[in-house]
Each structure stands twice: as C-alpha cells, then as structure tokens.
C-alpha positions in Angstrom: 55.5 -7.0 12.1 54.7 -6.2 8.4 52.3 -9.2 8.3 50.5 -7.8 11.3 50.1 -4.4 9.8 48.8 -5.9 6.5 46.4 -8.1 8.4 45.2 -5.1 10.5 44.7 -3.1 7.3 42.7 -5.9 5.7 40.5 -6.2 8.8 40.1 -2.4 8.9 39.0 -2.3 5.3 36.6 -5.3 5.9 35.1 -3.5 8.9 34.6 -0.3 6.9 33.0 -2.3 4.1 30.6 -4.1 6.5 29.7 -0.8 8.2 29.1 0.9 4.8 26.9 -2.0 3.5 24.9 -2.1 6.8 24.3 1.7 6.6 23.2 1.5 3.0 20.8 -1.3 3.7 19.4 0.5 6.8 18.8 3.6 4.7 17.1 1.6 2.0 14.9 -0.1 4.6 14.0 3.3 6.1 13.0 4.5 2.7 10.7 1.5 2.2 9.1 2.3 5.6 8.7 5.9 4.6 7.1 4.9 1.3 4.7 2.5 3.2 3.8 5.5 5.4 2.9 7.5 2.4 0.5 4.8 1.2 -1.0 4.7 4.7 -1.7 8.4 4.9 -3.7 8.2 1.6 -5.5 5.0 2.7 -6.5 6.8 5.9 -7.9 9.7 3.8 -9.8 7.3 1.7 -11.1 5.5 4.8 -12.3 8.9 6.1 -14.3 9.6 2.9 -16.0 6.2 2.7 -18.3 6.5 5.7 -19.6 9.8 4.3 -20.5 8.1 1.0 -22.1 5.2 2.9 -24.3 7.6 4.9 -25.4 9.4 1.8 -26.2 6.2 0.0 -28.1 5.0 3.2 -30.3 8.1 2.9 -31.4 7.1 -0.6 -31.1 3.3 -0.4 -31.3 2.3 3.2 -32.7 -1.1 2.4 -29.4 -2.1 0.6 -27.9 -3.0 3.9 -25.7 -5.8 2.8 -23.7 -3.5 0.6 -23.2 -0.9 3.3 -22.1 -3.6 5.8 -19.5 -5.0 3.4 -18.1 -1.5 2.6 -17.9 -0.7 6.3 -16.4 -4.1 7.2 -13.6 -3.9 4.6 -13.0 -0.2 5.3 -12.4 -1.0 9.0 -10.1 -4.0 8.1 -8.2 -1.7 5.7 -7.8 0.8 8.5 -6.5 -1.9 10.9 -4.1 -3.5 8.4 -0.5 -3.3 9.7 1.4 -4.9 6.8 1.4 -4.8 3.0 0.1 -8.4 2.9 -2.9 -7.5 5.2 -3.4 -4.3 3.2 -3.4 -6.2 -0.1 -6.2 -8.5 1.1 -8.4 -5.8 2.7 -7.8 -3.4 -0.3 -9.0 -6.0 -2.8 -12.2 -6.7 -0.8 -12.8 -3.0 -0.2 -12.5 -2.2 -3.9 -15.1 -4.9 -4.7 -17.4 -3.5 -2.0 -17.0 0.0 -3.4 -17.9 -1.3 -6.9 -21.0 -2.8 -5.4 -21.8 0.5 -3.7 -21.5 2.3 -7.0 -23.8 -0.2 -8.6 -26.4 0.4 -5.9 -26.1 4.2 -6.6 -26.9 3.4 -10.3 -30.4 2.4 -9.2 -31.1 5.8 -7.7 -31.0 8.7 -10.2 -31.6 11.2 -7.4 -28.5 9.9 -5.6 -26.4 10.1 -8.8 -27.4 13.8 -9.0 -26.7 14.5 -5.3 -23.9 17.1 -5.2 -22.4 15.7 -2.0 -22.3 12.2 -3.4 -20.7 13.5 -6.6 -18.1 15.5 -4.7 -17.3 12.4 -2.6 -16.9 10.3 -5.7 -14.5 12.9 -7.1 -12.5 12.9 -3.8 -12.4 9.2 -3.8 -11.2 9.0 -7.4 -8.5 11.6 -6.6 -7.4 9.6 -3.6 -7.3 6.4 -5.5 -4.9 8.0 -8.0 -2.7 9.2 -5.2 -2.8 5.8 -3.6 -1.8 4.3 -6.9 1.1 6.7 -7.3 2.2 5.9 -3.7 2.1 2.2 -4.4 4.3 2.6 -7.4 6.8 4.6 -5.3 6.6 2.0 -2.5 7.1 -0.9 -4.9 10.1 0.9 -6.4 11.7 1.3 -3.0 11.0 -2.3 -2.2 12.6 -3.4 -5.5 15.7 -1.4 -4.8 16.0 -2.7 -1.3 15.4 -6.3 -2.3 18.0 -6.0 -5.1 20.6 -4.4 -2.8 19.9 -7.2 -0.2 20.2 -10.0 -2.8 23.4 -9.1 -4.6 26.9 -10.4 -3.6 28.6 -9.4 -1.3 25.8 -7.3 0.2 23.8 -10.5 0.7 26.4 -11.8 3.2 26.2 -8.6 5.3 22.4 -8.6 5.0 22.1 -12.2 6.3 24.6 -11.4 9.1 22.3 -8.6 10.4 18.9 -10.2 9.6 17.8 -8.0 6.7 14.9 -9.8 5.0 13.0 -9.1 1.8 10.2 -6.6 1.9 6.8 -7.4 0.5 5.5 -5.7 -2.7 2.1 -4.1 -2.7 0.1 -6.2 -5.1 -2.7 -5.2 -7.3 -6.2 -6.6 -6.9 -6.6 -9.9 -8.6 -9.6 -8.5 -10.5 -7.4 -5.8 -12.0 -6.6 -8.2 -14.8 -10.2 -8.6 -15.8 -12.0 -5.8 -17.7 -15.0 -4.5 -15.8 -18.5 -5.2 -17.0 -20.2 -2.0 -18.2 -23.8 -1.9 -19.1 -26.0 0.9 -20.2 
C-alpha cells in the first residue's frame, strides 16, 4: 500500500512537471509568433510605402524600367512571404532593389528635391529602423525558445510534443560589406 502511494505521488509529480514544461514551451512559442507578427506589420507598412516611391521615380525616370520592375517584384515577394526563411530571401533582394532605386534617384536632381520623395525616404528610413528593432526582439524570443527547448529535461518533453527549433531572422548577406559611396 505504501509503495502504491509513493508510486502514485511520483507519477503525479512527473505529470505536473510535464504539464508545466509543456505550458512554458507553448507560451514561449506564442511569444515567438507574436514577435514575428510585429515584424510582419512593419514589413507591410514598408510594402505600402514602396509603390508610392516607385510611382514618383517613374514620373522622373520612367525609362529606368528594370529597376522599377525589380523593386515591385521583390516587394510583392516580401508581402507574400509566410516564413522567416522566405522573408530573409525576399528582404535581401528587396534591399538591393531599393539601393538601385536610390541610385537611379541620384541621376535626377529634381527628384532628389521633390518633397514627396523626400518624405517617403524619411518614412522608409523610420520603418527600416522599426523593422530592425522588431527583428532583434524576434531573434531574442527565438533564442529563448530554442534554449528552453534544447536543455535537459525540457528537451525530452519538447520532443514528446513535437516542439521544433524556430528560425532566426537573418541579416542580408551584403550587410557585412561596406557600401560603396561616391560623390
């Protein structure tokens, strides 16, 4: 009888432990999803600003079609990305296309002086900073979740319930190279 009570107590404690770990991992995964959602809202705002910039540049430099097409293509792919991996790829290409768009604008002094264009540039710079902050927050939540999922004994419960590592939001490969600036 005493053995049965001790065994029941051990099983009860094990059950409480498993439930606690499961709940903590679930909360951490929800936090990761919430952080991803924050990035998504800023990316959507950026994607809403870009077509306005393209239209203004078209007005001044309509013959620079290949640049406009690239910006639009990667803006659309960014808007349709459904995972951090897809977003990493489309974001890198969109950033390159935006750099090309700014280079086109350098050839048109009247465009560089256009108040609407300048305002959109400011808006885009502000959104990029917010996106960057959101990425850092997201990567922090991913780090915490992945650490929780990886350590013993949580890794046992995580594997029992199918918790897998989340993907970090990675910087653009060109971020490690200093940009070329010419006057």
